[in-house]
C-alpha positions in Angstrom: 91.2 115.3 58.5 92.9 115.9 62.4 89.5 114.1 63.5 89.8 110.8 61.5 93.8 111.0 62.3 93.1 111.1 66.2 90.3 108.2 66.0 92.5 106.2 64.4 95.5 106.9 66.8 92.6 106.4 69.6 91.1 103.2 68.2 94.9 101.9 68.1 95.5 102.9 71.9 92.2 101.0 72.5 93.0 98.0 70.5 96.8 98.2 72.6 94.9 98.3 76.0 92.5 95.3 75.1 95.3 93.2 74.0 97.1 93.9 76.9 94.0 93.0 79.2 93.6 89.8 77.4 97.2 88.6 77.7 96.6 89.1 81.4 93.5 87.4 81.6 94.9 84.6 79.6 97.7 84.3 82.2 95.3 84.6 85.6 92.9 82.3 83.7 95.1 79.8 83.7 96.4 79.6 87.1 92.8 79.9 87.9 91.8 77.1 85.9 94.0 75.2 87.9 92.1 75.5 90.8 88.5 74.9 88.7 86.5 72.7 91.1 87.4 75.5 93.9 86.6 78.3 92.0 83.3 76.7 90.4 81.9 76.4 94.3 83.1 80.0 95.1 86.2 79.5 97.4 89.4 80.5 96.0 92.2 78.9 97.2 94.1 81.2 100.6 97.5 80.9 100.9 98.1 83.5 103.8 97.3 82.9 107.5 94.5 83.4 108.9 92.4 81.0 106.6 89.6 81.6 108.6 89.2 85.3 108.2 89.0 84.8 103.9 85.9 84.9 102.7 85.0 85.0 98.6 82.2 85.9 97.6 80.7 83.2 94.5 81.0 83.9 91.0 77.4 84.5 89.4 76.7 84.0 86.0 77.8 86.2 83.4 74.3 87.9 82.7 74.2 88.6 86.4 77.3 90.4 86.9 76.8 93.8 88.7 76.5 97.2 86.3 77.4 99.1 88.9 80.6 98.9 91.6 80.4 101.7 94.6 83.7 101.2 97.2 83.9 103.5 100.4 86.4 102.5 102.8 87.9 104.8 105.2 91.4 102.4 105.1 92.6 99.6 103.6 93.5 98.7 100.2 91.6 98.0 96.9 93.2 95.8 94.4 90.6 95.5 90.5 92.3 92.7 88.7 90.9 90.5 85.4 90.7 87.3 85.6 88.5 84.3 84.8 85.6 84.8 87.0 84.1 87.6 88.6 85.2 87.0 92.0 85.7 89.1 95.3 88.0 88.3 98.5 88.1 90.1 101.7 88.2 89.6 105.2 84.4 89.5 106.5 85.3 90.3 109.9 86.7 93.6 108.6 84.8 94.0 104.8 81.2 94.5 104.4 80.3 93.3 101.0 76.9 93.7 99.8 75.9 92.5 95.6 72.3 93.0 94.5 73.2 91.6 91.4 72.7 95.0 89.7 75.4 97.0 92.5 78.1 95.4 94.2 78.9 97.6 97.2 82.2 97.6 99.1 82.6 99.1 102.5 84.4 99.0 106.1 82.1 96.9 108.1 81.1 98.7 111.3 83.1 96.7 113.9 85.9 96.6 111.4 88.0 99.3 113.3 88.2 96.9 116.4 91.6 96.2 115.0 93.1 93.0 115.9 95.7 90.8 114.0 93.6 88.7 112.4 92.0 91.5 110.5 92.3 92.3 107.0 91.6 95.4 105.4 92.8 94.2 101.5 90.0 93.9 99.1 90.7 92.1 95.7 87.9 92.3 92.8 88.5 89.7 89.7 86.6 91.4 86.8 86.2 89.1 83.9 87.8 90.2 80.4 84.7 91.1 78.8 82.7 93.1 81.6 82.3 96.8 81.1 80.6 98.4 84.4 78.3 101.1 83.7 79.5 103.2 86.6 82.3 102.6 89.2 82.7 104.8 92.1 85.2 104.8 94.6 86.1 106.5 97.8 89.1 105.4 99.7 90.7 107.7 102.8 94.5 106.4 103.7 94.2 103.2 101.8 95.8 101.9 98.4 94.2 101.8 95.1 95.5 99.4 92.4 93.6 99.0 88.9 95.2 96.6 86.6 92.7 96.7 84.1 89.4 98.3 84.3 86.2 99.4 81.4 83.8 101.4 82.8 81.3 104.5 81.4 81.6 106.7 84.2 84.0 106.7 86.8 84.2 108.6 89.9 87.7 108.0 92.5 88.2 110.0 95.6 91.3 109.5 97.2 92.8 111.2 101.0 96.3 110.2 102.0 96.5 107.1 100.3 98.5 105.8 96.5 96.5 105.3 93.0 97.8 103.2 90.6 95.9 103.0 87.9 96.5 100.8 84.2 94.8 99.6 81.5 91.8 102.0 82.5 89.3 102.9 79.6 86.3 105.3 80.6 84.1 106.2 77.6 81.9 109.0 78.7 83.2 110.7 82.0 85.9 110.3 84.7 86.3 112.7 88.3 89.1 111.7 89.8 90.1 113.9 93.0 93.2 113.0 95.1 94.2 114.5 98.4 98.0 114.0 99.5 98.5 111.1 98.0 100.6 110.1 94.7 98.2 108.8 91.6 99.7 107.3 88.5 97.2 106.8 85.3 99.3 104.3 82.7 97.8 102.8 79.0 94.4 104.4 79.4 92.3 105.7 77.5 89.9 108.4 78.8 86.9 110.5 77.6 85.9 113.8 79.6 88.6 113.8 82.2 87.8 115.9 85.3 90.7 115.5 87.4 91.8 117.7 91.0 94.8 117.1 92.3 96.1 118.0 95.9 100.1 118.1 97.5 100.7 114.9 95.9 102.4 113.7 92.6 100.5 113.0 89.7 101.6 111.2 86.1 99.1 110.5 83.4 100.1 108.7 80.5 96.7 108.1 78.5 94.9 109.6 75.4 92.5 112.1 76.5 89.4 112.5 74.2 86.6 115.3 74.4 86.9 117.8 77.1 89.6 116.9 79.5 90.3 119.6 82.6 93.2 119.1 84.9 93.6 121.0 88.7 97.0 121.2 90.2 96.7 123.1 93.6 100.3 122.1 95.2 101.7 119.1 93.5 103.4 118.1 90.6 101.7 117.0 87.5 103.4 115.1 84.3 100.8 114.3 81.5 101.8 112.5 78.7 99.5 112.6 75.6 98.6 109.4 73.6 97.8 110.4 69.6 98.7 112.9 67.7 99.9 116.3 68.5 97.1 117.7 66.1 94.3 116.4 67.6 95.0 118.3 70.7 94.4 122.0 72.2 96.3 122.3 75.7 95.7 125.5 77.4 97.0 126.3 80.4 95.7 128.9 83.1 98.0 128.8 86.0 98.3 131.3 89.2 101.7 130.9 90.7 102.5 127.8 89.6 105.1 126.9 86.5 104.1 125.2 83.9 105.8 123.3 80.7 104.9 122.2 77.1 107.0 119.5 75.5 109.8 120.2 77.6 109.8 124.0 77.2 109.0 126.2 80.0 105.7 128.2 78.8 103.7 131.3 80.1 101.1 130.3 82.6 98.3 131.4 80.3 99.6 129.8 77.2 97.7 127.6 74.4 98.7 125.4 71.8 97.3 123.3 69.1 93.9 123.6 68.0 92.6 120.1 67.8 89.1 118.9 68.9 90.6 116.9 72.1 90.7 120.0 74.8 92.9 119.5 77.7 92.8 122.4 80.4 95.4 122.7 83.0 94.5 125.1 86.2 96.6 125.5 89.2 97.6 127.3 92.0 101.5 126.6 93.4 101.8 123.4 91.4 103.9 122.4 88.2 102.3 121.1 85.4 104.2 119.5 82.4 102.8 118.4 79.5 104.2 116.1 76.5 102.8 114.9 73.4 103.6 111.7 71.3 103.6 113.4 68.0 103.0 110.7 65.9 
């Protein structure tokens, strides 16, 4: 019965995320539709200087949308948002983009570190609402990552000293997230098979975690709010010298709670870990 109940709540979370995605897509779609001739020809309006430095990739047909997104940027910022068309906005003097039809690859250009005032290291990827990737692999050094909505089977994310904010994230198979000294925030999300390694930064997770999830906190602080019914989870701590809390109460470093099918294992060294459940 706990399995069935949790699946119902998980589906409810999924529906909430999808509804939020559709609302954002409708708003963005209305704005994009106002400039439809430009969008169709693959040239989005540019509002910042210098206009000559802005490049956009023409939106392919729905059948040609890439199944894999690969990003490897030592510096710069990446934004993934929902919109009417598939599109990539970037500065071609600093960023190199290649779309094979199957794989979309984004990385710093070979001469991208010859910095001048015209270089722009920010990239925006716009994805139609009904697009789900097979895999998303992102590696960022000192940059920033902002995901407004994203659905993928597999997610691999590595962040060095940068900050990552992930909202409306849906991962159906597995997610491997590694953060160094930067801050990580995950909200309104559904993640299956999460493996999370946190360094010295602050981490906040608000999501339904299904399957088996492992969260390791080395030196930073980790706050986890689990969506779904409390009986759907098994939460266990295995901390060395760290401190752990469960539903606001300080617990033993080797404590375990619940017997639900979705396991959340938390380990760490000197970190502070707090886990709360909604208890629906």
